[in-house]
VMD Tcl script that builds the backbone (N, CA, C; Angstrom):
set m [mol new atoms 273]
animate dup $m
set s [atomselect $m all]
$s set {name element resname resid chain x y z} {
  {N N MET 1 A 19.445 -111.649 -49.506}
  {CA C MET 1 A 20.736 -111.002 -49.778}
  {C C MET 1 A 20.656 -109.647 -50.377}
  {N N LEU 2 A 21.480 -108.801 -50.014}
  {CA C LEU 2 A 21.529 -107.588 -50.562}
  {C C LEU 2 A 22.386 -107.468 -51.802}
  {N N PRO 3 A 21.916 -107.128 -52.867}
  {CA C PRO 3 A 22.566 -107.261 -54.362}
  {C C PRO 3 A 23.904 -106.232 -54.156}
  {N N SER 4 A 23.870 -105.125 -53.419}
  {CA C SER 4 A 24.863 -104.135 -53.444}
  {C C SER 4 A 26.004 -104.459 -52.505}
  {N N VAL 5 A 25.837 -105.478 -51.754}
  {CA C VAL 5 A 26.807 -105.836 -50.701}
  {C C VAL 5 A 27.455 -107.137 -51.001}
  {N N SER 6 A 28.934 -107.175 -50.990}
  {CA C SER 6 A 29.518 -108.434 -51.324}
  {C C SER 6 A 29.242 -109.589 -50.183}
  {N N ILE 7 A 29.586 -110.700 -50.574}
  {CA C ILE 7 A 29.493 -111.864 -49.633}
  {C C ILE 7 A 30.425 -111.658 -48.538}
  {N N LEU 8 A 31.618 -111.186 -48.690}
  {CA C LEU 8 A 32.671 -110.984 -47.672}
  {C C LEU 8 A 32.107 -109.862 -46.683}
  {N N GLN 9 A 31.425 -108.877 -47.062}
  {CA C GLN 9 A 30.973 -107.906 -46.271}
  {C C GLN 9 A 29.828 -108.392 -45.500}
  {N N GLN 10 A 28.968 -109.308 -45.966}
  {CA C GLN 10 A 27.861 -109.915 -45.287}
  {C C GLN 10 A 28.289 -110.814 -44.189}
  {N N ILE 11 A 29.388 -111.701 -44.492}
  {CA C ILE 11 A 30.145 -112.525 -43.488}
  {C C ILE 11 A 30.742 -111.633 -42.427}
  {N N GLY 12 A 31.367 -110.558 -42.738}
  {CA C GLY 12 A 31.965 -109.805 -41.829}
  {C C GLY 12 A 31.050 -109.133 -40.903}
  {N N LEU 13 A 29.776 -108.688 -41.404}
  {CA C LEU 13 A 28.647 -108.160 -40.676}
  {C C LEU 13 A 28.083 -109.192 -39.570}
  {N N GLY 14 A 27.975 -110.428 -40.156}
  {CA C GLY 14 A 27.508 -111.548 -39.304}
  {C C GLY 14 A 28.506 -111.818 -38.237}
  {N N VAL 15 A 29.738 -111.862 -38.367}
  {CA C VAL 15 A 30.785 -112.047 -37.368}
  {C C VAL 15 A 30.814 -111.038 -36.346}
  {N N LEU 16 A 30.663 -109.790 -36.826}
  {CA C LEU 16 A 30.653 -108.559 -35.972}
  {C C LEU 16 A 29.366 -108.501 -35.005}
  {N N LEU 17 A 28.264 -108.955 -35.563}
  {CA C LEU 17 A 26.992 -108.975 -34.778}
  {C C LEU 17 A 27.272 -110.149 -33.704}
  {N N VAL 18 A 27.744 -111.345 -34.101}
  {CA C VAL 18 A 28.002 -112.370 -33.044}
  {C C VAL 18 A 28.942 -111.885 -32.045}
  {N N ILE 19 A 29.941 -111.141 -32.256}
  {CA C ILE 19 A 30.904 -110.740 -31.369}
  {C C ILE 19 A 30.127 -109.620 -30.326}
  {N N VAL 20 A 29.342 -108.737 -31.049}
  {CA C VAL 20 A 28.602 -107.814 -30.098}
  {C C VAL 20 A 27.712 -108.539 -29.292}
  {N N VAL 21 A 27.063 -109.506 -29.550}
  {CA C VAL 21 A 26.055 -110.249 -28.701}
  {C C VAL 21 A 26.886 -111.005 -27.628}
  {N N LEU 22 A 27.899 -111.607 -27.918}
  {CA C LEU 22 A 28.902 -112.367 -26.933}
  {C C LEU 22 A 29.327 -111.298 -25.970}
  {N N TRP 23 A 29.831 -110.156 -26.388}
  {CA C TRP 23 A 30.298 -108.999 -25.511}
  {C C TRP 23 A 29.261 -108.571 -24.586}
  {N N ALA 24 A 28.122 -108.322 -25.196}
  {CA C ALA 24 A 26.956 -107.772 -24.200}
  {C C ALA 24 A 26.425 -108.854 -23.191}
  {N N VAL 25 A 26.448 -110.297 -23.615}
  {CA C VAL 25 A 26.158 -111.208 -22.749}
  {C C VAL 25 A 27.194 -111.343 -21.594}
  {N N GLY 26 A 28.496 -111.262 -21.988}
  {CA C GLY 26 A 29.551 -111.177 -20.989}
  {C C GLY 26 A 29.643 -110.042 -20.088}
  {N N LEU 27 A 29.233 -108.857 -20.533}
  {CA C LEU 27 A 29.096 -107.692 -19.746}
  {C C LEU 27 A 27.960 -107.858 -18.692}
  {N N ILE 28 A 26.765 -108.258 -19.275}
  {CA C ILE 28 A 25.751 -108.347 -18.271}
  {C C ILE 28 A 25.969 -109.434 -17.230}
  {N N ARG 29 A 26.606 -110.612 -17.575}
  {CA C ARG 29 A 26.948 -111.527 -16.507}
  {C C ARG 29 A 28.109 -110.947 -15.573}
  {N N LEU 30 A 28.961 -110.083 -16.073}
  {CA C LEU 30 A 29.879 -109.552 -15.125}
  {C C LEU 30 A 29.269 -108.456 -14.148}
  {N N THR 31 A 28.396 -107.854 -14.685}
  {CA C THR 31 A 27.651 -106.852 -13.918}
  {C C THR 31 A 26.769 -107.488 -12.855}
  {N N ARG 32 A 26.164 -108.619 -13.142}
  {CA C ARG 32 A 25.341 -109.304 -12.372}
  {C C ARG 32 A 26.071 -110.249 -11.286}
  {N N ARG 33 A 27.242 -110.252 -11.622}
  {CA C ARG 33 A 28.226 -111.298 -10.783}
  {C C ARG 33 A 27.988 -111.028 -9.220}
  {N N GLY 34 A 27.907 -109.848 -8.749}
  {CA C GLY 34 A 27.789 -109.553 -7.213}
  {C C GLY 34 A 26.343 -109.706 -6.593}
  {N N GLN 35 A 25.299 -109.935 -7.568}
  {CA C GLN 35 A 24.051 -110.076 -6.998}
  {C C GLN 35 A 23.636 -111.399 -6.637}
  {N N HIS 36 A 22.851 -111.470 -5.695}
  {CA C HIS 36 A 22.314 -112.763 -5.187}
  {C C HIS 36 A 21.490 -113.504 -6.232}
  {N N GLY 37 A 21.518 -114.841 -6.135}
  {CA C GLY 37 A 20.613 -115.626 -7.072}
  {C C GLY 37 A 21.166 -115.911 -8.481}
  {N N THR 38 A 22.277 -115.297 -8.808}
  {CA C THR 38 A 22.885 -115.570 -10.107}
  {C C THR 38 A 23.833 -116.723 -10.075}
  {N N THR 39 A 23.899 -117.407 -11.175}
  {CA C THR 39 A 24.755 -118.604 -11.212}
  {C C THR 39 A 26.047 -118.227 -12.120}
  {N N THR 40 A 27.244 -118.205 -11.757}
  {CA C THR 40 A 28.256 -118.039 -12.480}
  {C C THR 40 A 29.377 -119.066 -12.280}
  {N N PRO 41 A 30.204 -119.367 -13.324}
  {CA C PRO 41 A 30.986 -120.482 -13.227}
  {C C PRO 41 A 32.374 -120.074 -12.250}
  {N N PHE 42 A 32.365 -118.873 -11.830}
  {CA C PHE 42 A 33.357 -118.345 -11.048}
  {C C PHE 42 A 33.082 -118.630 -9.585}
  {N N ARG 43 A 34.125 -118.915 -8.847}
  {CA C ARG 43 A 33.966 -119.075 -7.294}
  {C C ARG 43 A 33.962 -117.666 -6.735}
  {N N ARG 44 A 33.099 -117.572 -5.824}
  {CA C ARG 44 A 32.860 -116.257 -5.214}
  {C C ARG 44 A 33.006 -116.395 -3.703}
  {N N ARG 45 A 33.455 -115.292 -3.054}
  {CA C ARG 45 A 33.423 -115.206 -1.548}
  {C C ARG 45 A 32.134 -115.075 -1.143}
  {N N PRO 46 A 31.664 -115.438 0.051}
  {CA C PRO 46 A 30.428 -115.102 0.618}
  {C C PRO 46 A 30.264 -113.617 0.631}
  {N N ALA 47 A 28.876 -113.092 0.367}
  {CA C ALA 47 A 28.612 -111.722 0.415}
  {C C ALA 47 A 29.055 -110.937 1.720}
  {N N ARG 48 A 28.898 -111.716 2.909}
  {CA C ARG 48 A 29.241 -111.016 4.058}
  {C C ARG 48 A 30.836 -110.601 4.207}
  {N N THR 49 A 31.561 -111.309 3.602}
  {CA C THR 49 A 32.894 -110.910 3.576}
  {C C THR 49 A 33.431 -109.721 2.737}
  {N N ARG 50 A 32.585 -109.250 1.833}
  {CA C ARG 50 A 32.989 -108.150 0.944}
  {C C ARG 50 A 33.004 -107.022 1.793}
  {N N ILE 51 A 33.943 -106.168 1.422}
  {CA C ILE 51 A 34.061 -104.780 2.058}
  {C C ILE 51 A 33.801 -103.810 0.834}
  {N N ARG 52 A 32.821 -102.857 1.074}
  {CA C ARG 52 A 32.711 -101.909 0.253}
  {C C ARG 52 A 32.999 -100.552 0.613}
  {N N LEU 53 A 33.811 -99.907 -0.003}
  {CA C LEU 53 A 34.219 -98.516 0.468}
  {C C LEU 53 A 33.273 -97.469 -0.233}
  {N N ASP 54 A 32.834 -96.505 0.625}
  {CA C ASP 54 A 32.025 -95.507 0.041}
  {C C ASP 54 A 32.747 -94.269 -0.391}
  {N N ALA 55 A 34.131 -94.166 0.119}
  {CA C ALA 55 A 34.881 -93.151 -0.484}
  {C C ALA 55 A 36.308 -93.603 -0.353}
  {N N VAL 56 A 37.306 -92.862 -0.884}
  {CA C VAL 56 A 38.650 -93.222 -0.706}
  {C C VAL 56 A 39.054 -92.965 0.661}
  {N N PRO 57 A 39.718 -93.925 1.160}
  {CA C PRO 57 A 40.299 -93.697 2.545}
  {C C PRO 57 A 41.305 -92.668 2.616}
  {N N ARG 58 A 41.401 -92.041 3.779}
  {CA C ARG 58 A 42.487 -91.037 4.011}
  {C C ARG 58 A 43.737 -91.589 3.785}
  {N N GLN 59 A 44.755 -90.934 3.243}
  {CA C GLN 59 A 46.001 -91.300 2.816}
  {C C GLN 59 A 47.150 -90.848 4.027}
  {N N THR 60 A 46.562 -89.818 4.765}
  {CA C THR 60 A 47.613 -89.403 5.774}
  {C C THR 60 A 47.208 -90.037 7.202}
  {N N GLY 61 A 48.118 -90.094 7.993}
  {CA C GLY 61 A 47.776 -90.547 9.405}
  {C C GLY 61 A 48.929 -91.546 9.782}
  {N N PRO 62 A 48.750 -92.300 10.683}
  {CA C PRO 62 A 49.803 -93.070 11.173}
  {C C PRO 62 A 50.289 -94.153 10.158}
  {N N GLY 63 A 49.606 -94.619 9.291}
  {CA C GLY 63 A 49.911 -95.644 8.315}
  {C C GLY 63 A 50.254 -95.014 6.994}
  {N N GLY 64 A 49.947 -93.756 6.780}
  {CA C GLY 64 A 50.245 -93.186 5.498}
  {C C GLY 64 A 51.287 -92.117 5.396}
  {N N PRO 65 A 51.477 -91.553 4.305}
  {CA C PRO 65 A 52.607 -90.414 4.122}
  {C C PRO 65 A 52.172 -89.197 4.909}
  {N N ALA 66 A 53.050 -88.360 5.254}
  {CA C ALA 66 A 52.864 -87.055 5.993}
  {C C ALA 66 A 52.144 -86.162 5.038}
  {N N SER 67 A 51.218 -85.344 5.490}
  {CA C SER 67 A 50.602 -84.425 4.591}
  {C C SER 67 A 51.509 -83.264 4.177}
  {N N GLU 68 A 51.209 -82.673 3.052}
  {CA C GLU 68 A 52.139 -81.731 2.588}
  {C C GLU 68 A 51.469 -80.379 2.657}
  {N N ASN 69 A 52.274 -79.370 2.935}
  {CA C ASN 69 A 51.708 -77.910 3.048}
  {C C ASN 69 A 52.546 -76.972 2.244}
  {N N VAL 70 A 51.931 -76.114 1.475}
  {CA C VAL 70 A 52.791 -75.125 0.650}
  {C C VAL 70 A 52.243 -73.777 1.073}
  {N N ASP 71 A 53.184 -72.892 1.435}
  {CA C ASP 71 A 52.933 -71.461 1.742}
  {C C ASP 71 A 52.829 -70.824 0.534}
  {N N LEU 72 A 51.555 -70.084 0.356}
  {CA C LEU 72 A 51.506 -69.202 -0.836}
  {C C LEU 72 A 51.650 -67.803 -0.624}
  {N N THR 73 A 52.141 -66.994 -1.607}
  {CA C THR 73 A 52.365 -65.601 -1.405}
  {C C THR 73 A 50.889 -64.872 -1.543}
  {N N PRO 74 A 50.752 -63.672 -1.001}
  {CA C PRO 74 A 49.409 -63.097 -1.301}
  {C C PRO 74 A 48.963 -62.933 -2.621}
  {N N ALA 75 A 49.869 -62.873 -3.657}
  {CA C ALA 75 A 49.496 -62.711 -5.032}
  {C C ALA 75 A 49.099 -64.112 -5.494}
  {N N GLU 76 A 49.725 -65.173 -5.096}
  {CA C GLU 76 A 49.289 -66.530 -5.449}
  {C C GLU 76 A 47.980 -66.971 -4.850}
  {N N ARG 77 A 47.761 -66.545 -3.703}
  {CA C ARG 77 A 46.464 -66.891 -2.890}
  {C C ARG 77 A 45.368 -66.160 -3.680}
  {N N GLN 78 A 45.600 -64.753 -4.171}
  {CA C GLN 78 A 44.598 -64.136 -4.734}
  {C C GLN 78 A 44.272 -64.839 -6.180}
  {N N ALA 79 A 45.374 -65.198 -6.807}
  {CA C ALA 79 A 45.145 -65.927 -8.125}
  {C C ALA 79 A 44.319 -67.150 -8.045}
  {N N PHE 80 A 44.723 -67.931 -6.938}
  {CA C PHE 80 A 43.912 -69.180 -6.640}
  {C C PHE 80 A 42.445 -68.843 -6.462}
  {N N ASP 81 A 42.281 -67.903 -5.580}
  {CA C ASP 81 A 40.825 -67.625 -5.072}
  {C C ASP 81 A 40.002 -67.177 -6.340}
  {N N ASP 82 A 40.689 -66.282 -7.294}
  {CA C ASP 82 A 39.993 -65.933 -8.583}
  {C C ASP 82 A 39.637 -67.167 -9.323}
  {N N LEU 83 A 40.635 -68.080 -9.377}
  {CA C LEU 83 A 40.502 -69.367 -10.186}
  {C C LEU 83 A 39.279 -70.131 -9.683}
  {N N VAL 84 A 39.217 -70.191 -8.346}
  {CA C VAL 84 A 38.115 -71.061 -7.691}
  {C C VAL 84 A 36.832 -70.398 -8.053}
  {N N ARG 85 A 36.741 -69.123 -7.868}
  {CA C ARG 85 A 35.526 -68.376 -8.181}
  {C C ARG 85 A 35.134 -68.589 -9.650}
  {N N GLN 86 A 36.088 -68.329 -10.540}
  {CA C GLN 86 A 35.682 -68.686 -11.865}
  {C C GLN 86 A 35.299 -69.928 -12.217}
  {N N LEU 87 A 35.818 -70.977 -11.675}
  {CA C LEU 87 A 35.452 -72.406 -11.919}
  {C C LEU 87 A 34.096 -72.774 -11.347}
  {N N SER 88 A 33.911 -72.145 -10.097}
  {CA C SER 88 A 32.567 -72.532 -9.438}
  {C C SER 88 A 31.429 -71.754 -10.032}
  {N N SER 89 A 31.670 -70.672 -10.677}
  {CA C SER 89 A 30.590 -69.999 -11.333}
  {C C SER 89 A 30.061 -70.543 -12.610}
  {N N ARG 90 A 30.890 -71.419 -13.229}
  {CA C ARG 90 A 30.613 -72.178 -14.418}
  {C C ARG 90 A 29.651 -73.332 -14.189}
  {N N SER 91 A 29.607 -73.916 -12.869}
  {CA C SER 91 A 28.874 -75.154 -12.554}
  {C C SER 91 A 27.554 -74.801 -12.007}
}
mol reanalyze $m
mol bondsrecalc $m
mol representation Tube
mol addrep $m
């Protein structure tokens, strides 16, 4: 026991450590849920029925909203080009 720490602080620290350990175990189980060979109490679909998207699908087209188009004045176009150049030079 530490002489400078009260018993309530030590109990609080113990409870906090238990919560952190439980959170870490839960997070690890959640991240490993999609891997083969792990056992979880949750019912999963077979791996072959999972669909994984590599990118966000297009929102325009026959099933989506119409695409929008805004005409810019030459001054607005120049300001936009300057902004793009300024932002791309930082990276």
